[in-house]
N, C-alpha and C positions, 0 to 999 in steps of 0.2 A: 901625114899631116904636115903642112908647110909651115904653119905659124903657131907655136906654142906660146901663149901670152904669159908674161910674168905673173905669178900668183894664179895662173890658170889651172894648176893642179891642186885640188883641195882634197883633204882626207877626212873620212868619217868612219869610225869603227871598222877599219880594215879595207874600206872602199875608197877609191880615188876618183874624183870627178875631173874631167878634162874638157876644155873647150878649144875648138879650132876656129880662129877668127875668119878664115877665108872659105870654109867649106859650104856655107850657105850660098855664097855668090858663085862659087865654082861648080857645085853639084846641083844646087837648086832646090834643096829640101828645106823644111822649117828648121828653126833653131835646134841645134843638136848638142847635147852633152853626152860624152862617152864615159861610161862607168866601168872601172876595172876592179876586180877583187884582188887585193894585195895581202890577204890574210896569210898566205904562205909566200914569203918574199922570194923563195927559190922557184916558185911556180905561179907567177901572176897570171890571171885569167881575165878575158873580156867578160863582163857581167851583163851589160845592157846598154842600149841607146835610149836616152830620153829625148823625145821630140817635143818642142814647144808648140804653141798655138799660132805662131806667126813666122814668116820667112826672115825676120830681122836677124842681124848678125849678133852672135853672142860675143861678149868681151870678158871682162874680169868677173869672176864669181868667187864667193866666199861662203864658207860654212860657219854657222853659229848655232850651236845646239843641234836640233833636228831640222834646221832650215838652211836652204841654199839661197843666197841672195845673188842674183845674176844681173849684171849690167848688160842690157840687151839692145844697145844702140837705139834704133828708131822705135822699138817697142818699149822703151823706158827701162824700168827695173822689174824683175819678176821675183817673187818670193815663192819658193817651192818647198813643200813638206817632204823631207827625206827620211822620216822616222822609220818607214817600212822599206827602205832601200834593199835590204837583204832579200825581200820577197819581190824584188823588181818593181816596186811601186814608188813613183815620184809624182806628186800632185801639186800643181800650181794653186796657191791659196790666196795670193794677192798680187797686185801689180799697180804701178803708177806710170802712166804713159806720159813721158816728158816731151815727146815729139808726135803730137796727135795727128799731124797731117797725113802720115802713112807709116806702115810697118815694113816697108820693103827692105831688101838687103843692101844697105848703104851706110856710109860712115858719118851719120848725123845722130844727135841724141845722146843717150846715157852711155858714157864711156867707162865710168867706174862707180862703185858703191862701197860705202863703209858702214857696216852695221854694228860696230863693236862698242859704242858708247853705253855706259851704265844707265844713262837716262832713257835708253830705248830709241833715241834719235838716230836717224839714218841719213847720211850725207850722200847725195847723188852728185857726181861730177858730170855735167852735161855740156857737150861740145858747143851747142848753140845758146844755151841759157845760163851757163855758169853753174855755181853751186846751188843746190836745192836741198833744203832741210825738211825732212818728213818724219813722221812717227807712225809705226804700225799700230793699228787700232783693232780691237776685237768687236764683233757685232753684238 
């Protein structure tokens, strides 16, 4: 992996989630998050690859509770349920597309996301649109 983004390594219950900013462009697959099992620090193991639904580039991702909030450039932000990550299950449960013209692998759109406000507000830092404030809702 050529580019490990600051804060790109996130931990949940002994698992680490890693995003490589350039792999979507260089290899040509959909957004990829690599998950490692670090339960035994003397023997870390590859656990799984999570592939998103678009070819957009992943950038900064953050874990809050059982959710992974991923800034996904041209695909906006993605909210992924990681409650069952031990069983190799990660499921996208919500998204906000801040760059609706396309989801290709390019450097436009959501660059960062901050999901840690007590209010439940989520700040999206978008290269083209600036700061966007949203709140996750339940159906």
